[in-house]
C-alpha positions as CSV (number, residue, x, y, z in Angstrom):
1,A,8.8,22.0,-14.4
2,D,5.7,23.2,-14.9
3,S,4.8,24.9,-11.5
4,G,1.4,24.5,-12.3
5,S,-1.0,23.7,-9.5
6,L,-3.1,20.8,-8.9
7,L,-6.5,23.0,-9.2
8,Q,-5.5,23.9,-12.8
9,S,-2.9,23.2,-15.4
10,P,-0.5,25.5,-16.6
11,P,-0.2,27.8,-19.8
12,G,1.0,25.4,-23.1
13,G,-1.2,22.8,-20.8
14,W,0.8,19.4,-19.4
15,R,3.3,19.1,-21.6
16,D,7.2,18.2,-21.4
17,G,8.4,21.1,-20.4
18,W,11.0,19.5,-17.5
19,P,14.3,17.8,-17.0
20,S,15.0,14.2,-18.1
21,R,13.1,12.1,-15.8
22,R,16.7,10.6,-15.4
23,A,19.0,13.4,-14.5
24,P,20.3,14.1,-11.4
25,D,18.2,16.5,-9.2
26,P,19.4,17.9,-5.8
27,T,15.8,18.4,-4.8
28,G,14.6,14.9,-5.2
29,A,17.9,14.2,-3.0
30,A,16.6,16.6,-0.7
31,A,12.7,15.1,-0.6
32,L,14.9,12.0,0.4
33,M,16.7,12.8,3.2
34,A,13.6,15.0,4.6
35,A,12.1,11.0,4.7
36,K,14.9,9.9,6.1
37,V,14.6,12.2,8.8
38,A,10.9,11.7,9.8
39,A,11.7,8.0,9.8
40,A,14.4,8.8,12.0
41,M,12.8,11.2,14.5
42,G,9.5,8.6,14.7
43,R,7.2,10.7,12.6
44,R,5.3,7.8,10.8
45,E,2.7,10.1,9.5
46,Q,4.7,13.0,8.0
47,L,6.4,10.3,6.3
48,Y,3.7,8.7,5.2
49,A,2.8,12.0,3.6
50,L,5.4,12.8,2.0
51,S,5.9,9.3,0.2
52,L,2.8,9.2,-0.9
53,V,2.9,12.2,-2.9
54,M,6.8,11.8,-4.2
55,L,5.6,8.2,-5.4
56,S,2.4,9.5,-7.1
57,A,4.1,12.1,-9.1
58,K,6.9,9.7,-9.8
59,L,4.7,7.3,-11.3
60,A,2.5,9.4,-12.9
61,R,5.9,10.6,-15.1
62,I,7.7,7.2,-15.4
63,D,5.9,6.0,-18.8
64,G,6.3,10.2,-20.5
65,P,4.5,13.8,-19.8
66,V,2.3,13.8,-16.9
67,N,-1.5,14.3,-18.1
68,R,-4.7,15.7,-16.4
69,A,-6.4,12.4,-15.7
70,E,-3.9,11.3,-13.7
71,I,-3.5,14.7,-11.7
72,N,-7.1,14.3,-11.4
73,A,-6.9,10.7,-10.5
74,F,-4.1,11.8,-7.9
75,R,-6.8,14.9,-6.3
76,G,-9.7,12.3,-6.6
77,R,-8.4,10.3,-3.7
78,F,-6.8,12.9,-1.2
79,Q,-9.6,15.7,0.3
80,I,-6.7,18.4,-0.1
81,P,-7.7,21.5,2.1
82,R,-7.4,24.4,-0.2
83,E,-4.7,26.2,2.0
84,N,-2.0,23.4,0.8
85,V,-3.0,22.8,-2.8
86,A,-0.2,25.0,-3.6
87,E,2.0,23.6,-1.7
88,I,1.1,19.6,-2.4
89,G,1.2,20.8,-6.2
90,R,4.7,22.2,-5.5
91,L,5.4,18.8,-3.8
92,F,4.2,17.1,-7.0
93,D,5.7,19.3,-9.7
94,Q,9.1,17.9,-8.0
95,A,8.7,14.7,-7.7
96,R,8.8,14.4,-11.1
97,T,11.6,15.9,-12.4
98,R,13.4,12.2,-11.7
99,T,12.0,8.8,-11.6
100,D,14.8,6.9,-10.8
101,D,14.8,7.2,-7.1
102,Y,11.2,5.9,-6.6
103,E,12.3,2.2,-4.6
104,M,14.5,4.0,-2.1
105,F,11.5,6.3,-1.6
106,A,9.5,2.8,-0.7
107,R,12.1,1.1,1.1
108,E,12.1,3.6,3.9
109,L,8.3,3.8,4.1
110,G,8.2,-0.2,3.8
111,R,10.7,-0.3,6.6
112,V,9.2,2.0,9.0
113,Y,5.9,1.0,8.7
114,A,7.1,-3.1,8.7
115,D,4.8,-3.4,12.1
116,D,1.4,-1.8,10.2
117,R,1.2,-2.8,6.8
118,Q,-2.2,-1.6,5.7
119,P,-1.4,1.6,5.1
120,L,0.7,0.3,2.2
121,E,-1.6,-1.6,0.8
122,D,-3.7,1.3,0.6
123,L,-1.4,3.5,-0.9
124,L,-0.9,1.3,-3.4
125,G,-4.6,0.8,-4.8
126,V,-3.7,4.8,-5.0
127,L,-0.9,3.8,-7.2
128,F,-2.9,1.4,-9.2
129,A,-5.5,4.3,-9.5
130,I,-3.1,6.5,-11.1
131,A,-1.2,4.0,-13.8
132,R,-5.0,3.1,-15.1
133,A,-6.0,6.9,-15.1
134,D,-5.4,7.3,-18.4
135,S,-6.0,4.2,-20.2
136,P,-9.8,4.1,-22.1
137,D,-9.9,0.9,-20.9
138,G,-7.2,1.0,-17.7
139,A,-4.8,-1.0,-18.5
140,I,-1.3,-0.4,-17.4
141,N,1.9,0.1,-19.3
142,A,5.1,-1.8,-18.9
143,R,6.8,1.2,-17.5
144,E,4.1,1.6,-14.8
145,R,3.6,-2.8,-13.9
146,R,7.3,-2.7,-13.2
147,Y,7.0,0.3,-10.8
148,L,4.2,-1.0,-9.1
149,D,5.8,-4.4,-8.6
150,R,9.0,-3.0,-7.2
151,V,7.0,-0.4,-5.0
152,H,5.0,-3.6,-4.1
153,A,8.4,-5.6,-3.3
154,A,9.9,-2.7,-1.3
155,F,6.6,-2.6,1.3
156,G,7.1,-6.0,2.0
157,L,3.4,-6.9,0.8
158,S,2.2,-10.1,-0.1
159,P,0.7,-11.7,-2.7
160,G,-3.3,-11.2,-1.7
161,A,-2.1,-7.5,-0.9
162,W,-1.2,-7.1,-4.7
163,D,-4.5,-8.8,-6.1
164,R,-6.7,-6.2,-3.6
165,A,-4.8,-3.4,-4.8
166,E,-4.6,-4.5,-8.4
167,N,-8.8,-5.3,-8.5
168,G,-9.7,-2.5,-5.7
169,A,-10.7,-5.2,-3.3
170,A,-11.9,-3.8,0.1
171,R,-9.8,-4.9,2.9
172,P,-10.0,-7.7,4.8
173,T,-11.4,-7.7,8.1
174,V,-9.0,-9.2,10.1
175,D,-5.2,-7.3,10.6
176,E,-2.6,-9.6,9.0
177,G,-0.4,-9.3,12.5
178,D,-3.8,-10.0,14.4
179,A,-4.5,-13.6,11.8
180,Y,-1.0,-15.0,12.8
181,R,-1.9,-14.4,16.9
182,E,-4.9,-15.7,16.2
183,L,-3.8,-19.3,15.4
184,G,-0.7,-19.2,17.1
185,V,2.4,-19.3,14.7
186,M,4.7,-16.8,13.4
187,P,4.5,-15.0,10.1
188,S,7.6,-16.9,9.0
189,A,6.2,-20.3,9.6
190,S,5.5,-22.0,6.4
191,D,1.8,-22.9,4.6
192,D,1.9,-26.3,5.6
193,E,2.4,-25.0,9.6
194,V,0.0,-22.0,9.5
195,R,-2.7,-24.8,7.8
196,G,-2.0,-27.7,10.1
197,A,-2.5,-24.7,13.1
198,W,-5.9,-23.9,11.6
199,R,-6.7,-27.6,11.8
200,R,-5.1,-28.1,14.8
201,L,-7.7,-25.0,16.3
202,V,-11.1,-26.2,14.7
203,R,-10.5,-29.5,15.4
204,E,-10.0,-28.5,19.3
205,L,-12.9,-26.0,19.1
206,H,-15.3,-28.4,17.8
207,P,-18.6,-28.4,20.1
208,D,-18.2,-32.5,19.8
209,V,-14.6,-32.4,21.0
210,M,-15.7,-29.8,23.3
211,S,-18.5,-32.0,24.3
212,A,-16.7,-34.6,25.4
213,R,-14.5,-32.9,28.0
214,G,-17.2,-31.7,29.4
215,A,-17.0,-28.1,28.6
216,A,-19.5,-25.9,30.5
217,E,-21.8,-23.8,28.1
218,A,-20.5,-20.4,28.4
219,E,-17.1,-22.5,27.7
220,R,-18.9,-23.9,24.5
221,V,-19.9,-20.0,23.7
222,R,-16.9,-18.7,23.8
223,A,-15.3,-21.8,21.8
224,T,-18.6,-20.8,18.7
225,V,-16.7,-17.2,18.4
226,R,-13.0,-18.4,18.7
227,V,-14.1,-20.5,16.0
228,A,-14.8,-17.6,13.6
229,R,-12.4,-15.6,14.3
230,V,-9.8,-18.7,13.3
231,N,-11.1,-19.1,10.3
232,A,-11.1,-15.6,9.3
233,A,-8.0,-15.6,10.4
234,W,-7.3,-18.6,8.0
235,D,-8.8,-16.3,5.7
236,R,-7.1,-13.7,5.3
237,I,-3.6,-15.5,5.6
238,K,-4.7,-18.1,2.4
239,R,-5.8,-15.0,0.6
240,D,-2.8,-13.2,1.7
241,R,-0.5,-16.4,0.7
242,R,-2.6,-17.3,-2.5
243,L,-3.4,-20.8,-0.7
């Protein structure tokens, strides 16, 4: 490995001076074990930080030697404390000595964050930025796209999450889990079931329906607020499912 820090390139630059990217590596096995231990002990933040570095480094290496643009893209997304730069740099260097194990890290992270996928979507967005960093027109090559596609699947993210990460779009204002709860359906519900739940709620909360029921003014006001939440939830699910 080049063993340089993330601040400066090592002597000779970022050349292809480390082992084959598909060669077995005990360091990779040790890192994966560390990830599994962190997950088992409930240390989600520690697992996330480790996986973030591992997945970023392996993506940068997937299509050949890591270059300065990819290093800068990684660093530009995070405020790395000065006292941690050398440590993060060593982990980054170790991670890119092989790329055949990235799906294992992604699956472990996806499993642990199954109840809160927004951090996973954020990480996918970072990976898209790294993939585009060394291309003048921001194009993503076939190897990088396959890597991103498999990470997206391992994370268990929706098609809408892919679109937002790819386009650098802002995260939704409604959490995915909250959206389904607002409509009173399970995430496993079919498109027709979700659409039907949305239409039913909008119909029930319509001002004319509320008035016909003899609802008090306060109840009608609450219904107006609820309709806004119901519509926001439907918009979130609709984008996620590309409906």
